[in-house]
Structure formats: structure tokens, C-alpha cells
N, C-alpha and C positions, 0 to 999 in steps of 0.2 A: 227279553229278561232271561236270566239263567234259572236253574232249578230253585235256588234259594232266594228268588225274587230280587236279586241285585242286577242292575244293568250289566250286560256283558261288556267286558273291557274291549275298546276298539283298538286294534293294532294300528300303529302309525305307518303311513306310507313312506316309502323311500324310493329313490330313483336309482336304477341299475343300468350300467353300461353293457350293451349287448352287441355282439358282432353276428349278424345273421347272413348266412350264405343262401342265395336263392338260385334256383334253376330257371329255365326258360318256360314261358307259358304264353299263349296267344293273348295279346293285349297288355303285356306286362310293362310296356313303355321303355324297355331296354333297347340300346342300339341294335340294329339289324343283325350284325355279324357277331354279336357277343354271345357267349355260352352261358352266362349267368352274371351274378354280381355279389359283392359283399356290401352289406348295409350296416353302418354304424348307427345304433339307435340308443335313445335314452328312454327308459320305460318306468313308469310309476307302478308300484305294487307293495303289498305288505311283506312280501318276501321275493327272492329271485325266481322261484318257480312260478309265482303268479305273474310277474313281469314278463317272463318267457311266454307263458300261455296267452296273455293278452297281446303280446307283440305278434305272435304267430297267427292269432285269430285276425288281427287287423291287416296283416300283410296278405292273408288269404282273401280277405274281403277286397283288397286292392288288386286282385288278379295277379298276384305273384305266387311263386311256388317255393316256400321256404324249405330248405333242406337240412340245415344244421344251425344251431345257435351256440355261441360261446359267451359265457357270462364273465365280466371282468369286475363285478362287485359294485358297491356304492362308492360315492365320492370319497368318503372317509377311508374305505377299504383300499381304494386306488392310491390315495395319498400315502397310506401306511406302506404300500408297495413300492413307493418312490416315483409314482407317475407325475410327470409335470403336466398340469391341467390348466390350459389357458382360460382366461375370463370368458370368452365367447362360449366355450364348452360348458362352463359353470352356469352361464345365463340359460342355455338350452336345457340343462338339467333342472334349474329352478322353474322354468316354463313347464316342463313335463310333470313336475310335482304339483304346481299350482293348477294345472288344467287336468290332472289325473289322466295324463295322455302318453301316447307313444310318439316320440319325435324321431324322425329319420334325419340324422344330421349330415350323412355323407353316403353317396352311392358310388362304388367303384366297379365298373363293369369288367368282366373277364373276357379275354379273347384267346382263341387258339393261336399258337405260334405257327408261322407259315412253314 
């Protein structure tokens, strides 16, 4: 309860699209010769900062080494920017919201050029 004995207003969770760049770490599950990877994630949070914090924490627990996070906003924000968002992606966003979770939708390993 707040100071005036009214229940504190709960902020609504949203799902944010995040692109996370990870480096190499023992046990990270990336291909042997990769130098890192990009992970497309959908993360639930009351704001983008919380979604980023939760995503980084989960990825560290999964023995990865997050280096950089780029936020692309919520579904509505992405639509406003003109993004074409397939139904499969929306389903993953819905799942992240329903489960209050971080969903890693795609992993793209990086390799040095020969």
C-alpha cells in the first residue's frame, strides 16, 4: 500500500523485442569456431529497461556472455515504425507475456572471415 493507504497501481507488463550480442564463454553451446552470436529475444517487462535487465540476467545464468543489447520496442511501437511482423513472431511475443518470460527466438552465430 502507498502512503495514503491506497493500493499501489500495478504497471502493465509489455513485451519488448531485443537483439542481444553475446561473446564466447565456456559452455555457451555455440558452434566451436564461432566468435559469438546475435540472439533475437522477446522479453516481458513493465518497461524496456526491466526487460533488458531480466534478459541479461537470464542469459548470464545460461552461461552466455552478453555484450550489447539493442531494443526495438513493443509490438505496437514496431508496427508504428512499419515493421512487418509475422504471426509466428506475435505468437512468441504472446507467450513471453503470458509466461512473464524471456524467449530466445533466433540464434545467429558469428564467424571470422577466412
